[in-house]
N, C-alpha and C positions, 0 to 999 in steps of 0.2 A: 413429681415426674414430668419430664419435658414432653410437650405435645409434638407429634410428627405431622399432624394434620390440622387444618383450621376450617372454620365454618364458611358457608357460602358468602356471608357478609364480608369476609376478609379477601375475597377474590376481587381483583382489579378488573371490573367489568368494562370500564372505559378502554383499557388497553386491549382487551379481547375484541371489543366492538370496532376499534380503529383498525386492528389487524385484519379482521374479517372484511372490512370495507376495501382495504388495499388489495387483498387477495381476490375479492369478487371483481373489482375493476380490472385487475390484471388478467383474469380468466376471460372476462368480456372482451378485453382488447386483444387477447390471443386468438379469440375466435375469428377476428378479422386478419390479424397479422399472419397467421399460418393457413389461411383459407386457400391460398394459391398452390401450396405444395404439400400440406398435411392438414386436411380439414378437421381431423379428430384430435389434433394435438392439445386443444384446450381441455378435452376430457382427461387426457393423461395428466395434465397439470392439476386438474381438479382432484384426481386420485392421489397425487403426491401431497396435495394440501390436506386431504382426508387422513392420510398416513401421518403427516406432520401434526395434525390436530390430536391424534392419539398420543403422540410423543409429548405434546404440550401437557396433556392431562396427567401422564405418568410423571413427568418432571415437576409439575406443580404439586403433586402429592408427596414427592420425595423431598426431604430437607435439602436445601441447596448446599449446605455444608458438606454433604456427601460428595458433591462434585470436587470439593477441595481435597477430600481424602483420597480420591482416585485420580487426581489431576495429573500426577507424574506418570501413572500407568497409561492414562488416556493419551498423554503427550507422546510417550514412547511408541504406542500403537500407531498413532498418526504419522510419526516419522518413519516407521517401518513401511507403512503403506506408501508413503512418498518415495521411499527408496525402491520399492517394488515397481512403481510406475516407470522408473528409469530402466528397469530390466524387462518387465513383462507388460508394460503399458501399451495401450492401443493408440496408434497415431491417427488423429483426426485433424484435417486442415493444416497439416504440417507441424502440429504440436502433439507431444506425447504426454497427455494429461489424464487419461482415463484408464481405469481398471475394469475388467469385465468379470461379473459373477453370473454365469449362465447368460441369459438374454439381457441382463441389467448392466448398464454402464454407469459408473459413478466417478466423481472427481475427489480423490483423497485431499486435494488442496482445500476444498471446502471444509472438510472435517478438521484439517489442520488449523483453520482459523479459530474454531471453537476450542480445540485442544490447547493451542498456544495461549489463548485468552485465559482459560482456566488455570493453566500452569503459571503464567506470569502473575495473575492475581493471587494465587496461593503463595508463590515465592515472596512477594512483597508484603503480604499480610502477616507473614511470620518473621519479617525482618524490618520492623517499623523503626524509622529514625525521625523523630520529631523535628530535628533541625534541618532535615532534607538530605537527600542522597548526593554524593559527589560523583563526578564522572569516573574517577578512579575506582570507586566502589562498584559502579555499574559495569565498567569494562574489565576491571581487575586484571591488569596486564601481567602481573607476576604469577598468575596461575601456572602450574606445571604443564598443563595441556598446551599452553601457547607455544613455548619453544619446541616441544615434542612435535606438534603439528607443523611448525615451521621447518624443522629438520626433515620430516617426511616429505613435505612439499618440495623442498630444495633437491632432495635425492631424486624425486620423480621427474623434476624439470631441469636436471643438470645440463642436458644438451638442448634445452629449448632455445630457439633462435634469439629470443629476447635476452637470454643470459649469455649465450655464446658470442654474439656480436651485436650488442644493442644499438650501436650507431647505424650499422648497415640495415638492420631490421626496421629501425625507425624511419630511415630514408625510404625504404621500400613501401612502408605503410603510407607515408605521405604521398609517394608517387602513385600508388594504386587507389588510395581513397579520396584524393583531392584533385579536382580539376585545376590544373595550373592556370588556365585562362580565367578562372573565377576567383583566384586568390592572388593577391599582390603583396609585395613587401610593404609593411605598415608605413604610412606617411606620418608627419608630425601631427596632422589633424586627427588621425586614428589613435595615436598614442594619447592625445589629450582626451579624446572621447572615452578611451579605456579608463582613464583616471576618474572621470565623472561617473562612469558606470560602476566602478568599484566603490566609489564614495556613496552613491545612492543605495547600493545593496547593503553596505555597512550601516548606513543610517536607518534603513527600514528594519534591519535585523536588530539593531539596538533598541529602536522604538518598540518592536515586538516583545523583546525581553522586558523592557520597562513596563509595558502593558500587563505582562504576567506578574511582575513584581508588585504592581499596585494592588493586586488581589492578595491580601495577607493570609487568609485562611484557605487551605486546600479545598474545603468543601464549597467555598464560594465559587470555585472554578466550575462547579456543576451548574451554576446559574448561567444560562445562555445569554442573558442580558444583565450583567451585574450593575449595581447602582453606583452612584458617586463618580469619583475620578476614574475608576476602572473603566467605566463606560466611555468616557472621553478619550482615554488612551486607546481603547480598542477601535473606536471610530477613526481616530487619527492614523493609526497603523494601517487600517483597511484602505483609507483614501490614498495614503502614500504608496502602499504596495500596488494598488490599482494603477496609479500614475506611472510607477516604474515599469509595470508590465506593458502598459500602453506605449511608453517610450521605446522599450526594447522591440515591441512588435513593429512600430513605425520605422525604426532604424535597422530592421533585420537585414536589409540588402547591403549594409555596410560590411565590408569583408571581415573586419575584426569581430564584429558582433555575430556574424554568421558562423564563423569558425575561428575563434581566437587562438586556440592552440595550433590549428592547422596553418594559420597565417605566420606564426612564429617558426613552426617546423619547416616551412617552405624554404628557409635558409639552408636546411640540410642538403637539399638537392644541389646547392652551389658548393657545398663543402665536400660531400661524399659522392663519388662516381658510382652509381648503383650498378652492380654487376653480380655475376655468380661467384666471383672470387671474394674472399674476406676483405673488408675495408682496411685502410691503414690504421684504424682504431680498434682492431680486433683484440689487441692486448687488454683493452678495457673489459672485455667479457670475462677473461680469466680473473682479473682483479676483482670484478664484481662478484663472481661466484665464491672466490676465496674470502672476500670481505663478508659476504652473507654468512658463510660457514662460521667464521670467527665470531661474528655478532651473535649467532644463534647458540653457539657453545657457551659463550659468556652469559647469555640470557638464561640458559638452562641452569648454570651454576648459581646465578642470582635467584632464580625461582626456587631452587632446592633450599638455598640458604634461608630464604624468606619463609618457606613452608615449615622449617624446623622451629621457627619462632612463632608460628601462627597459633593463636589461641582460640579461634572460632571453630565453626563446624568444619569437619574434614572434607565434606562434599564441596564446600566453597573453594577448596584448593583446586578443584577440577572444573567446576561449573560456575560461571558468572552469569549475572542477569542478561548480559548481551548474548551469551551463548544460546539461551532459551529462544531468543528471537532469530539468531543468525542461522541455526541449523535448518528449521523448516523454510525460512526465507530462501536460503541457498538451494535447497532441494526443489523448491517450486520454481526458482529462477532459471534453473538449467533445463526445465521441461521443454520449451521455455514459456513462462507465464509471468510476464513483468507486472501485470495489473494485480494479480492475487498476491504476489510477493510484496508489492508495495502496500497492499491493504494489511497484511500481517504485520509489517513494520510499523504502520500508522496506528494499529490497534495497540501494539506494545508501547509505543511512544505516548499514546493517550493515557494509558494506565500509569506509566511512570510519572507523567505530568501531574496526575491527580495524587499519586502517592507522595510527590514532593521531590523536587530536584533543586539544588542550589543554583543561584543566578550565574556564578562564575562557570559552573559546569555546563549550564545551558548554552552560554556563549561559546565555550570550547566545543560543545557538541555541534553547534551550527557551523563552526569553522571546519571541523573534521568532516561533516556531511558534505560541504562544498568541495573539499579535496577528494572525497570518495566519489562524488558525482563525476568529476573529471576522469578519474580512473575507470569508473563504470562505463562512461561514454566510449572511451578508446579501447578498453580491454575486455568488457563484459557484454555489452549490448550487441545483439545481432543487427545485421544491416537493415532488416525490415523494421525492427524496433526503432532504430534511429530515424528511418524514413517516416515513421508515424509521428514522431516528435517534430521533425522538420515540416511535415505536412500540416501540422497544427498551426504553424506560423504562416505558411503560404500554400494552402491547398490548391490554389488555382494554377500552380506551376506544373502539376501533374494531374489534370482533371480526369484522365482516363485510367490512371494507375493508382498510386498510393493516396491521391487526394479524392478519389471517387467516393469513398465512404462518408467523409466529412461533408463534402459538397451536397451529396444526395440527402443526407440527414438534415442539413440546414435548409434545403429546398422544401423538404417535407414539413419541417417545423414552421417555416415562414408561410407556406401556402395554407396552413390551417386557419390563419387569421384569428378572429374573435371567437367564433362558435364552431369552427371546423367544417369539414365536408360531409360529416355523417358517418355512421358505422358502416364499414365495408364499402365506402365511397371514395377512399383516398387513392388517387392515381399513382402516387409513388409506391404505395403499398401493394395495391392489387396488380400493378404491372411489374412488380418485383424489381423496382429500381433500388429499393433499400436493401443493403446487405444485412444479413443476420437480423432480420426485422422481428423475429420472435424472441431473440435473446438480448444481445447488446443494444440493439436499436429499437426495443419495444416502445420506449418513450417517444421516439420519432413518429411511430405509427399513431400513438395516442394524440400527439400534438397535431398531426395532420387531420385526423378525423374528429377530434373533440375541441380543437382550437385552444386559444389562450385561457378561456374559462375552465375547460377541462384540466389543463395543466396546473392552474392555480389550485383546483380542487385536490389533485393528487399530492402536490407539494405541501398543501396545508395539512393533509392527513399525516404526511411524514413528520411535519413540524410538531403536530400534536403528539404523535407517537414518541418522538424524541424528548419532548417536554415531560411526558409521563415517565419515560425511562430514567431521565435524570432526577426526577422527583423520587422515584423508587431508590435510586442510588443514594440520595442525600438522607433518606429516612431509614436506611438499612441498619440492622442492629449491631453489626460488627464491621471491622475493616475489610474483611474478605468480601462481604456482601456488597459494600460500596464499590470496591475495585471490580468485582465481577459484573455488577450492573453497569458501571461505567464502560467496561470493555464491550458489552453487548451493544450499548448505545453507540459507542464509537464505531463498531463494526458496521452497523446499519448507516450511520451518518456519513462515514467516509465513502461507502459504496454509492449512496444517493448523490452526494456531491460530485463525485468523479463521473458517474454515469450521465447525469443530467448535464454536467459541464461538457462532457465529450459529445453529447448529442447536439448541443447548440454551438459547438465550435470553440468553447472557452478552454477546453483541455484536450490534450492529444488523445487519439483513439487507442484505447487499451481494452482488453477483454474483461470488462467489469459489467456484471448484470445489475439491474435495478431490483433490490430486495423485495421479494414477495410479488413482484409485478412481472418480471421477465420469466420466460420459460426456463426450467431447470430443476430437476428433482433433487440433486445434491444441495443446491443452494437453498431450495425451499425447506428441506429438512433441517439444514444447519441453522437457518434463521429462526424457524419455529422452535427448535431446541433452545436457542438463546432466549426466546420469549417465554418458554416454559420456566427457565431459570429466573427470569424477571418476576414472574407471577409467584414463584416460590419465595423469593426474597421479600416481596411485598406482603405476602400472607403471614410471614413469620417475623415481621419487623417489631411486633410487640410480644412475641412468645417468651415465656419464662425460661 
């Protein structure tokens, strides 16, 4: 008979101790961070931690494989909640991200992280391919849902300006979004620099792929510091990537680097006279719409023909691995919440990487991601989101506007020096110069008041935590346990990396909190639920 519970000796006390330390330091820091506007906020955080602790106990007692049984149901509920946010969500600070249950506000996007994690882990654990997954298998472009969704989207956007008169719309976008004085027609020097830029990006991408290929076994990817040649490749890739980022940051004032697409599109203003009347190229719009229609119809026939010969699971005709990530990511992105949407995508990518993906597919995925990044910049991102990214490069250009957050955070971090100014003694904090100092910039408060030594302490706790989580993943009894533990570790690791990088000016400012440290009930409960799953995986690693 299989055991559903294990003894106290099987509990990972080290993981519990590190978690408690991080939460305790976070509550202590919150006592100072929220003193100026909500003195009792740290008690609320403590109550959320207590509720999360009960959840940890419950999840630790339940077999983690039960989460795989209900993963699809959990995922469906999370997507429904995300859809409800778009209809009945409460708007706070310009973003519609919260649902209200009585006096309680919660973020379904936090629940979506854990739900997507469980769903992706369940999906790949039941479709193991020892030779690795291909990009075609992950995207599955001939699913019937693809052309049907395309036809529906085309019908809804038939009179969209981008389809009706694309050249005129593009010229209007260039004229409205780009300062003609700041953008010039590329010179020979800029064209040469573009070639160097593309070459360096391709080189670093290739080295990154080679670094991953050097690690032959998937489980060795769980080692944060792999031995042998893999370590050398990882170091080389990191150095070259850092050099590339530094080069781009130094050359950012170059027009082509600052806005490569805008520089090229500036020529449109010389070709098309922007007016309210259709441009001379309006016939291209009709050709574009008819062409899309023909392609989608042929696409549908091809998908139906392929489905007739399909021998696998019928659900795979409609749902591809990419869809599992795309749906919650899109629902979160339109709230808008770029940071959380990115985290969901990174969690999924981390699980796929551990599950195994072929080298050729990984290279293709990188190229496709770069293409989608351009589309996202010009067609998806809001203006304030673009400004956050631009502010990351040059925050001093708008010190009183979009650059305020980044500058004040770096001032707070730098003023802490070695030992900090002391608890509740930080001037940036107590005088409320820091924005969102109890959530997104909680680490800035800690840096100012506890200094470099305090920062090292917190980061070391996170490193120990991640090491324990990866150790649990590598010792799990089945494939699902490995992928689930990897996903929990990735969820915390990516949030720590992005939040700390944002605070010190290494990353753009996005709405990502520091796990277990920043204020947030939804975030605290989600992270502790993931820790409960880790403890369950560890306790049953030797179960019969």
